[in-house]
C-alpha positions in Angstrom: 204.5 79.0 104.3 202.6 81.6 102.6 203.0 82.0 99.0 204.1 85.8 98.1 201.1 87.9 96.3 201.2 87.4 92.3 202.4 90.5 90.9 200.2 91.9 88.4 200.3 94.8 85.9 197.4 96.5 84.5 197.8 97.9 80.5 194.8 100.3 80.0 192.3 101.5 83.2 188.9 102.9 81.1 185.6 101.6 81.7 186.0 98.0 81.4 189.6 97.8 82.9 188.3 99.6 86.2 185.3 98.1 86.8 185.4 94.8 85.3 188.6 93.7 86.2 191.0 96.0 88.3 188.3 96.5 91.2 188.0 92.6 91.2 191.8 92.1 91.1 191.9 94.7 94.0 189.9 92.7 96.3 192.0 89.3 95.8 194.3 88.7 98.8 196.7 86.6 96.9 197.1 89.0 94.2 198.9 92.7 94.3 198.6 95.0 91.5 201.9 96.7 91.5 201.5 99.0 88.4 199.3 100.2 85.6 200.3 101.8 82.2 197.4 104.3 81.2 197.8 106.6 78.0 196.2 109.4 79.8 198.3 110.4 82.5 195.3 112.2 85.1 193.5 109.2 84.6 196.0 106.6 85.4 197.1 109.0 88.4 193.5 108.9 89.8 193.0 105.4 89.4 196.4 104.4 91.1 195.3 106.7 93.9 192.1 104.9 94.6 193.4 101.3 94.3 196.8 101.9 96.3 198.8 100.8 92.9 202.6 102.3 93.7 203.6 102.8 90.3 201.9 104.5 87.3 203.3 104.5 83.4 202.0 105.7 80.2 203.7 103.1 78.0 204.3 99.5 77.8 207.5 100.1 77.3 207.9 102.2 80.5 205.9 99.5 82.3 208.0 96.4 81.6 211.6 98.5 82.1 210.4 99.5 85.5 208.8 96.1 86.7 208.9 92.6 87.3 205.6 90.8 86.7 204.0 87.6 87.1 201.2 88.6 84.8 199.5 91.1 82.7 195.9 92.1 82.2 195.3 94.2 79.3 191.8 95.5 78.8 192.2 97.3 75.3 189.8 97.3 72.4 189.8 93.9 70.5 190.7 95.7 67.3 193.9 96.4 68.5 194.8 93.4 70.0 197.3 92.7 66.8 199.1 95.6 67.5 199.8 95.4 71.5 199.6 91.8 72.0 203.0 91.0 70.4 204.7 93.8 72.7 203.3 92.5 75.9 203.9 88.7 74.5 207.9 89.8 74.4 207.7 90.2 78.1 207.4 86.3 78.2 204.7 86.2 81.0 201.1 85.5 81.0 198.4 87.8 79.6 194.5 88.2 79.8 193.0 90.5 77.6 188.8 90.7 77.2 187.3 88.6 74.3 187.3 88.4 71.3 190.7 87.0 70.8 191.1 89.6 67.7 188.6 91.3 64.8 189.5 89.1 62.4 190.3 85.5 61.6 193.5 86.6 59.9 194.6 88.6 63.2 194.0 86.0 65.3 195.7 83.2 63.4 199.2 85.5 63.9 198.0 86.1 67.5 198.3 82.4 68.3 201.4 81.9 66.4 202.8 84.8 68.6 201.7 82.9 71.9 203.0 79.7 70.5 206.5 81.4 69.9 206.8 83.7 73.1 206.9 80.5 75.4 204.0 82.0 77.6 200.1 82.1 77.5 197.3 84.1 76.6 193.9 83.9 78.5 191.1 85.4 76.7 188.5 86.8 78.9 185.0 84.4 78.2 183.9 85.5 82.0 180.7 83.2 81.5 183.1 80.3 82.2 183.8 81.5 85.3 180.6 82.2 86.9 179.6 79.8 89.5 176.7 78.1 87.9 178.3 77.8 84.5 181.6 75.9 86.3 179.0 73.6 88.3 176.9 72.7 85.3 180.1 72.3 82.8 181.3 69.5 85.2 177.8 68.4 86.1 177.3 67.8 82.3 180.4 65.8 82.2 179.5 63.6 84.4 176.4 62.8 83.1 177.7 62.2 79.2 180.4 60.1 81.5 177.5 58.3 83.3 174.6 58.0 80.6 172.1 58.5 83.4 170.1 60.9 81.5 170.5 59.1 78.2 172.3 61.2 75.4 172.6 64.5 75.1 170.3 65.8 72.4 170.2 69.7 72.3 171.4 72.8 73.3 169.7 76.2 73.5 171.5 79.8 74.3 169.3 82.8 74.4 171.0 86.1 74.9 168.3 88.9 74.5 169.6 92.7 74.5 169.4 94.0 78.3 171.0 96.2 81.1 174.4 94.1 80.8 176.1 96.9 83.1 173.7 96.6 86.1 175.0 99.4 87.7 178.5 98.3 87.3 180.0 101.8 86.4 178.6 103.6 89.4 182.3 103.8 91.0 183.9 104.4 87.4 186.5 107.1 87.6 186.1 109.5 84.5 188.4 111.7 82.8 187.8 114.2 80.2 191.8 114.1 78.7 192.2 113.4 75.1 193.6 110.3 74.0 196.4 110.1 71.7 195.6 108.8 68.5 196.0 105.0 68.4 196.6 102.6 65.5 194.1 99.8 64.8 194.5 96.3 63.3 193.2 96.5 59.4 190.5 94.8 58.0 190.3 91.4 56.2 191.3 91.0 52.9 188.1 88.6 52.4 185.5 91.3 53.4 184.4 94.4 52.2 183.0 97.5 54.6 179.8 96.3 55.1 180.2 92.9 55.5 183.1 93.5 58.2 180.9 95.8 59.9 178.6 93.2 60.7 181.4 90.5 61.3 182.5 93.3 64.4 179.0 93.7 65.5 178.7 89.9 65.5 181.7 89.1 67.6 181.5 92.0 69.4 178.1 91.1 71.0 177.5 87.3 70.4 181.0 85.8 70.6 180.4 84.9 74.3 177.8 82.5 73.4 179.4 81.3 70.9 182.4 80.3 73.0 179.9 79.2 75.9 178.3 76.7 73.3 181.6 74.8 73.0 182.3 74.8 76.6 178.8 73.4 77.6 179.3 70.6 74.7 182.8 69.9 75.5 183.5 69.4 71.7 183.8 71.1 68.7 180.5 72.3 66.5 179.8 73.8 63.4 177.7 76.6 61.9 174.9 75.2 59.5 172.3 77.8 59.1 171.7 81.6 59.5 168.4 83.1 59.7 168.1 85.9 57.3 166.5 88.2 60.2 169.8 87.7 62.4 168.0 86.5 65.4 169.2 82.4 65.1 172.2 81.0 64.3 171.8 76.9 64.2 174.7 74.7 64.7 175.5 70.8 65.1 178.4 69.1 67.1 181.0 66.9 66.6 179.0 64.2 67.7 175.6 65.1 66.1 174.3 67.6 68.9 172.0 69.9 67.6 172.3 73.6 69.0 171.2 76.8 68.6 171.7 80.3 69.6 168.9 82.5 69.9 170.0 86.7 69.7 167.8 89.2 71.1 164.1 87.9 70.0 163.2 90.5 72.4 165.2 92.9 74.9 164.9 94.4 78.5 165.6 97.5 79.7 166.1 96.9 83.4 166.8 93.2 83.4 169.1 90.5 82.0 167.5 87.2 81.0 170.2 85.3 79.4 170.2 81.5 79.6 171.3 78.2 78.3 169.3 74.6 78.1 171.1 71.5 77.6 168.8 68.7 77.3 169.3 64.7 77.4 166.8 61.9 76.7 165.5 62.0 80.4 166.3 65.6 81.9 168.3 69.0 81.6 170.6 71.4 83.0 169.5 74.9 82.6 171.8 78.1 83.4 170.2 81.5 84.3 173.5 84.2 83.8 173.3 87.4 85.4 174.3 90.4 83.8 177.7 90.6 83.0 178.8 93.6 85.5 176.1 92.4 88.3 178.4 92.2 91.6 178.4 89.4 94.2 175.8 87.6 92.5 176.3 84.1 90.7 173.8 82.6 88.0 171.0 79.9 88.6 171.6 76.4 88.1 168.3 74.0 87.7 169.3 70.2 87.0 165.9 67.9 86.3 166.3 64.2 86.3 163.3 61.7 85.3 164.7 58.0 85.7 161.3 56.9 84.3 160.3 53.4 85.1 158.0 54.5 87.8 160.9 56.8 89.7 159.8 60.3 90.9 161.4 63.0 88.6 163.4 65.4 90.7 164.5 69.0 90.0 167.7 70.3 91.7 168.8 73.9 92.5 172.3 74.1 94.3 173.2 76.7 96.5 176.2 78.7 94.9 178.8 81.2 96.6 178.0 84.6 96.6 180.5 85.7 93.9 180.4 86.7 90.5 181.8 85.8 87.0 184.3 88.8 86.7 185.7 88.2 90.4 186.1 84.6 90.1 187.6 85.0 86.6 190.3 87.1 87.9 190.6 84.5 90.5 191.2 81.6 87.6 193.8 83.7 86.1 195.8 84.0 89.6 195.5 80.5 89.9 196.8 79.5 86.4 199.6 82.1 86.9 200.4 79.6 89.8 200.3 76.5 88.0 197.5 75.6 90.1 194.6 75.3 87.5 194.9 76.0 83.7 193.2 78.9 82.4 189.5 78.6 81.2 189.9 79.5 77.5 193.4 80.3 75.9 194.2 81.7 72.5 194.2 78.8 70.3 190.6 77.7 71.4 189.4 81.4 71.2 190.5 81.3 67.8 187.9 78.6 66.8 185.3 81.3 67.9 186.3 83.5 65.1 186.2 81.0 62.7 182.3 80.3 63.8 181.8 83.8 63.6 183.1 84.1 60.1 181.2 81.2 58.8 178.3 82.5 60.5 178.4 85.4 59.0 178.9 83.9 55.7 175.8 81.9 55.8 174.1 85.0 56.7 175.4 87.9 54.0 176.6 85.3 51.5 179.9 86.8 51.4 
């Protein structure tokens, strides 16, 4: 017998809510977006009309009072997670938010405790883990570590130049001139002054994806060992001693996106080239180089990947996790480690 579609409620349908998330869930056959809550009523009704969403609310309380949901997608500013998420968790259903977990380590710690007490789980939207190239790279790296075919892992480098991350992804955005009501935001952390906190939130907004992807590719914890004063280079070392670096906009592009990750072994490498975050129907590119030595011919393999994109696959991964068919790619407890690494980077960078 065919399973009933997973019933999803949306909290917020602004730019990212619509174009990074809602249009991808609407394209999946095994879920149905049954309701949304949006504080701008006209925008909520317009978005619901386009995507065939039957029920529109303006508050979380109305949403949960009126609907039986299997999961919630809440694409909200990360500096409101500490206010919003505990209320959502009371519903006892899985919840998805964008990265990062929170705007401070202290709020993140409270959220992890709230998730543990809720009896449900929280998936944090590190969509790069859901790119087909990154998914195959992760399993390939695990196999190479297990087999020892290319020797030990020696180095991981992530390059993230600023560029056109939108890639025409907002072309179908429904816009609104409605003024949003005044909102409350999470408090600044007590261990950072205003300027340090500004630099911290800028870092987690722009580069927390790479901080998270590094751990994913290493498949083990790592620590930050150096922050170049220019703000271009973060260096680290994994638990098993693998050197790693994140290069943060050593150059920029205007109409392109050139993010990549290189995972080196003694006799080869795995390389991923990732597309712009909002690029549609386009996976990353994976390249695997093997040099077995002893006179054997080195080989480079470039697997053909399915024509889907990370945001669409991320939506599918959330639905699969709700059904119990897979684990969420990244949950709150692991996402908290990204905030710890970010705090250590800023401490090394600023001395505060």
